mmCIF file of the C-alpha atoms, coordinates in Angstrom:
data_MODEL
# 
_entry.id   MODEL 
# 
loop_
_atom_site.group_PDB 
_atom_site.id 
_atom_site.type_symbol 
_atom_site.label_atom_id 
_atom_site.label_alt_id 
_atom_site.label_comp_id 
_atom_site.label_asym_id 
_atom_site.label_entity_id 
_atom_site.label_seq_id 
_atom_site.pdbx_PDB_ins_code 
_atom_site.Cartn_x 
_atom_site.Cartn_y 
_atom_site.Cartn_z 
_atom_site.occupancy 
_atom_site.B_iso_or_equiv 
_atom_site.pdbx_formal_charge 
_atom_site.auth_seq_id 
_atom_site.auth_comp_id 
_atom_site.auth_asym_id 
_atom_site.auth_atom_id 
_atom_site.pdbx_PDB_model_num 
ATOM 1  C CA . MET A 1 1  ? 1.282   -9.958  44.058  1.00 0.00 ? 1  MET A CA 1 
ATOM 2  C CA . LEU A 1 2  ? 4.322   -7.495  44.346  1.00 0.00 ? 2  LEU A CA 1 
ATOM 3  C CA . PHE A 1 3  ? 4.723   -4.612  41.979  1.00 0.00 ? 3  PHE A CA 1 
ATOM 4  C CA . ARG A 1 4  ? 7.866   -4.937  39.961  1.00 0.00 ? 4  ARG A CA 1 
ATOM 5  C CA . PRO A 1 5  ? 8.817   -1.639  38.350  1.00 0.00 ? 5  PRO A CA 1 
ATOM 6  C CA . LYS A 1 6  ? 11.683  -3.159  36.615  1.00 0.00 ? 6  LYS A CA 1 
ATOM 7  C CA . LYS A 1 7  ? 9.242   -5.602  34.505  1.00 0.00 ? 7  LYS A CA 1 
ATOM 8  C CA . LEU A 1 8  ? 6.737   -2.575  34.060  1.00 0.00 ? 8  LEU A CA 1 
ATOM 9  C CA . ILE A 1 9  ? 9.369   -0.572  32.687  1.00 0.00 ? 9  ILE A CA 1 
ATOM 10 C CA . SER A 1 10 ? 10.544  -3.253  30.213  1.00 0.00 ? 10 SER A CA 1 
ATOM 11 C CA . ILE A 1 11 ? 7.188   -3.484  29.020  1.00 0.00 ? 11 ILE A CA 1 
ATOM 12 C CA . ILE A 1 12 ? 6.543   0.152   28.481  1.00 0.00 ? 12 ILE A CA 1 
ATOM 13 C CA . LEU A 1 13 ? 9.775   0.351   26.509  1.00 0.00 ? 13 LEU A CA 1 
ATOM 14 C CA . GLY A 1 14 ? 9.406   -2.567  24.459  1.00 0.00 ? 14 GLY A CA 1 
ATOM 15 C CA . ALA A 1 15 ? 5.948   -1.151  23.454  1.00 0.00 ? 15 ALA A CA 1 
ATOM 16 C CA . ALA A 1 16 ? 7.473   2.366   22.752  1.00 0.00 ? 16 ALA A CA 1 
ATOM 17 C CA . PHE A 1 17 ? 9.782   0.758   20.208  1.00 0.00 ? 17 PHE A CA 1 
ATOM 18 C CA . ALA A 1 18 ? 7.413   -2.009  18.977  1.00 0.00 ? 18 ALA A CA 1 
ATOM 19 C CA . VAL A 1 19 ? 4.329   0.398   17.988  1.00 0.00 ? 19 VAL A CA 1 
ATOM 20 C CA . PRO A 1 20 ? 6.270   2.943   15.632  1.00 0.00 ? 20 PRO A CA 1 
ATOM 21 C CA . MET A 1 21 ? 7.711   0.002   13.729  1.00 0.00 ? 21 MET A CA 1 
ATOM 22 C CA . LEU A 1 22 ? 4.341   -1.713  13.449  1.00 0.00 ? 22 LEU A CA 1 
ATOM 23 C CA . ILE A 1 23 ? 2.412   1.492   12.418  1.00 0.00 ? 23 ILE A CA 1 
ATOM 24 C CA . ALA A 1 24 ? 5.481   2.192   9.760   1.00 0.00 ? 24 ALA A CA 1 
ATOM 25 C CA . GLY A 1 25 ? 5.798   -1.277  8.667   1.00 0.00 ? 25 GLY A CA 1 
ATOM 26 C CA . CYS A 1 26 ? 1.929   -1.283  7.801   1.00 0.00 ? 26 CYS A CA 1 
ATOM 27 C CA . GLY A 1 27 ? 2.296   1.998   6.481   1.00 0.00 ? 27 GLY A CA 1 
ATOM 28 C CA . GLY A 1 28 ? 5.260   1.410   4.159   1.00 0.00 ? 28 GLY A CA 1 
ATOM 29 C CA . ARG A 1 29 ? 3.844   -1.824  2.569   1.00 0.00 ? 29 ARG A CA 1 
ATOM 30 C CA . VAL A 1 30 ? 0.712   -0.269  1.219   1.00 0.00 ? 30 VAL A CA 1 
ATOM 31 C CA . GLY A 1 31 ? 0.936   0.208   -2.196  1.00 0.00 ? 31 GLY A CA 1 
ATOM 32 C CA . VAL A 1 32 ? 4.354   -0.268  -2.947  1.00 0.00 ? 32 VAL A CA 1 
ATOM 33 C CA . GLY A 1 33 ? 6.572   -3.526  -3.488  1.00 0.00 ? 33 GLY A CA 1 
ATOM 34 C CA . TYR A 1 34 ? 4.304   -6.284  -4.505  1.00 0.00 ? 34 TYR A CA 1 
ATOM 35 C CA . ARG A 1 35 ? 3.204   -7.575  -7.940  1.00 0.00 ? 35 ARG A CA 1 
ATOM 36 C CA . VAL A 1 36 ? -0.219  -7.132  -9.723  1.00 0.00 ? 36 VAL A CA 1 
ATOM 37 C CA . HIS A 1 37 ? -1.364  -9.279  -12.122 1.00 0.00 ? 37 HIS A CA 1 
ATOM 38 C CA . ASP A 1 38 ? -3.154  -7.575  -14.881 1.00 0.00 ? 38 ASP A CA 1 
ATOM 39 C CA . GLY A 1 39 ? -5.600  -10.299 -16.049 1.00 0.00 ? 39 GLY A CA 1 
ATOM 40 C CA . TYR A 1 40 ? -6.879  -8.145  -18.920 1.00 0.00 ? 40 TYR A CA 1 
ATOM 41 C CA . TYR A 1 41 ? -3.796  -7.859  -20.660 1.00 0.00 ? 41 TYR A CA 1 
ATOM 42 C CA . GLY A 1 42 ? -2.366  -11.034 -19.082 1.00 0.00 ? 42 GLY A CA 1 
ATOM 43 C CA . ASP A 1 43 ? 0.864   -9.663  -17.718 1.00 0.00 ? 43 ASP A CA 1 
ATOM 44 C CA . ASP A 1 44 ? 2.469   -8.733  -14.369 1.00 0.00 ? 44 ASP A CA 1 
ATOM 45 C CA . HIS A 1 45 ? 3.796   -5.407  -12.971 1.00 0.00 ? 45 HIS A CA 1 
ATOM 46 C CA . ARG A 1 46 ? 5.663   -4.519  -10.367 1.00 0.00 ? 46 ARG A CA 1 
ATOM 47 C CA . TRP A 1 47 ? 3.888   -2.011  -8.019  1.00 0.00 ? 47 TRP A CA 1 
ATOM 48 C CA . ASP A 1 48 ? 6.588   0.223   -7.090  1.00 0.00 ? 48 ASP A CA 1 
ATOM 49 C CA . ASN A 1 49 ? 7.096   4.075   -7.075  1.00 0.00 ? 49 ASN A CA 1 
ATOM 50 C CA . GLY A 1 50 ? 7.185   4.294   -10.833 1.00 0.00 ? 50 GLY A CA 1 
ATOM 51 C CA . GLU A 1 51 ? 3.576   2.292   -10.804 1.00 0.00 ? 51 GLU A CA 1 
ATOM 52 C CA . VAL A 1 52 ? 2.471   4.684   -8.329  1.00 0.00 ? 52 VAL A CA 1 
ATOM 53 C CA . GLY A 1 53 ? 3.246   7.665   -10.157 1.00 0.00 ? 53 GLY A CA 1 
ATOM 54 C CA . TYR A 1 54 ? 0.990   6.241   -13.076 1.00 0.00 ? 54 TYR A CA 1 
ATOM 55 C CA . TYR A 1 55 ? -1.954  5.279   -10.981 1.00 0.00 ? 55 TYR A CA 1 
ATOM 56 C CA . ASN A 1 56 ? -2.017  8.726   -9.005  1.00 0.00 ? 56 ASN A CA 1 
ATOM 57 C CA . ARG A 1 57 ? -1.908  10.454  -12.644 1.00 0.00 ? 57 ARG A CA 1 
ATOM 58 C CA . TRP A 1 58 ? -4.861  8.154   -13.495 1.00 0.00 ? 58 TRP A CA 1 
ATOM 59 C CA . GLU A 1 59 ? -6.488  9.031   -10.488 1.00 0.00 ? 59 GLU A CA 1 
ATOM 60 C CA . SER A 1 60 ? -5.903  12.857  -11.132 1.00 0.00 ? 60 SER A CA 1 
ATOM 61 C CA . ASP A 1 61 ? -6.947  12.798  -14.889 1.00 0.00 ? 61 ASP A CA 1 
ATOM 62 C CA . ASN A 1 62 ? -10.051 10.743  -14.146 1.00 0.00 ? 62 ASN A CA 1 
ATOM 63 C CA . HIS A 1 63 ? -11.231 12.448  -10.938 1.00 0.00 ? 63 HIS A CA 1 
ATOM 64 C CA . ARG A 1 64 ? -11.148 9.676   -8.872  1.00 0.00 ? 64 ARG A CA 1 
ATOM 65 C CA . ASP A 1 65 ? -10.619 9.814   -4.933  1.00 0.00 ? 65 ASP A CA 1 
ATOM 66 C CA . HIS A 1 66 ? -7.147  8.316   -3.951  1.00 0.00 ? 66 HIS A CA 1 
ATOM 67 C CA . ARG A 1 67 ? -7.702  4.727   -2.918  1.00 0.00 ? 67 ARG A CA 1 
ATOM 68 C CA . ASP A 1 68 ? -5.492  1.673   -2.495  1.00 0.00 ? 68 ASP A CA 1 
ATOM 69 C CA . PHE A 1 69 ? -5.759  -0.164  -5.987  1.00 0.00 ? 69 PHE A CA 1 
ATOM 70 C CA . ARG A 1 70 ? -6.357  -3.431  -4.670  1.00 0.00 ? 70 ARG A CA 1 
ATOM 71 C CA . ARG A 1 71 ? -9.864  -2.030  -3.205  1.00 0.00 ? 71 ARG A CA 1 
ATOM 72 C CA . ARG A 1 72 ? -10.795 -0.683  -6.132  1.00 0.00 ? 72 ARG A CA 1 
ATOM 73 C CA . PRO A 1 73 ? -13.730 -2.565  -7.986  1.00 0.00 ? 73 PRO A CA 1 
ATOM 74 C CA . SER A 1 74 ? -12.520 -4.842  -10.715 1.00 0.00 ? 74 SER A CA 1 
ATOM 75 C CA . ARG A 1 75 ? -14.396 -2.301  -13.357 1.00 0.00 ? 75 ARG A CA 1 
ATOM 76 C CA . GLU A 1 76 ? -12.222 0.350   -12.251 1.00 0.00 ? 76 GLU A CA 1 
ATOM 77 C CA . GLN A 1 77 ? -8.915  -1.838  -12.322 1.00 0.00 ? 77 GLN A CA 1 
ATOM 78 C CA . LYS A 1 78 ? -9.875  -2.786  -15.878 1.00 0.00 ? 78 LYS A CA 1 
ATOM 79 C CA . GLU A 1 79 ? -10.264 1.120   -16.568 1.00 0.00 ? 79 GLU A CA 1 
ATOM 80 C CA . TYR A 1 80 ? -6.803  1.587   -15.027 1.00 0.00 ? 80 TYR A CA 1 
ATOM 81 C CA . TRP A 1 81 ? -5.063  -0.968  -17.023 1.00 0.00 ? 81 TRP A CA 1 
ATOM 82 C CA . GLU A 1 82 ? -6.477  0.029   -20.149 1.00 0.00 ? 82 GLU A CA 1 
ATOM 83 C CA . TRP A 1 83 ? -5.356  3.550   -19.530 1.00 0.00 ? 83 TRP A CA 1 
ATOM 84 C CA . ARG A 1 84 ? -1.965  2.464   -18.503 1.00 0.00 ? 84 ARG A CA 1 
ATOM 85 C CA . HIS A 1 85 ? -1.172  0.089   -21.705 1.00 0.00 ? 85 HIS A CA 1 
ATOM 86 C CA . ASN A 1 86 ? -1.704  3.122   -23.814 1.00 0.00 ? 86 ASN A CA 1 
ATOM 87 C CA . GLN A 1 87 ? 0.560   5.414   -21.923 1.00 0.00 ? 87 GLN A CA 1 
ATOM 88 C CA . HIS A 1 88 ? 3.823   4.133   -23.549 1.00 0.00 ? 88 HIS A CA 1 
# 
């Protein structure tokens, strides 16, 4: 098999451009830009920067470690929605 430096360079450059986009894409989606259904109150919430602010405040007020809302146990999600609906 012949060594093809042009092909190797293309692969390296492609990876150099693709990896940061994949990492940023995954990191950017977590926590923002999706809808969450609140089954306890029967409504939907857009999980945007405003909701993230409320959620971070809830974590702080309740001395919780930071964790993605979707990974919290349903009991804690219910606690958040109860707290959230009393914030207006």
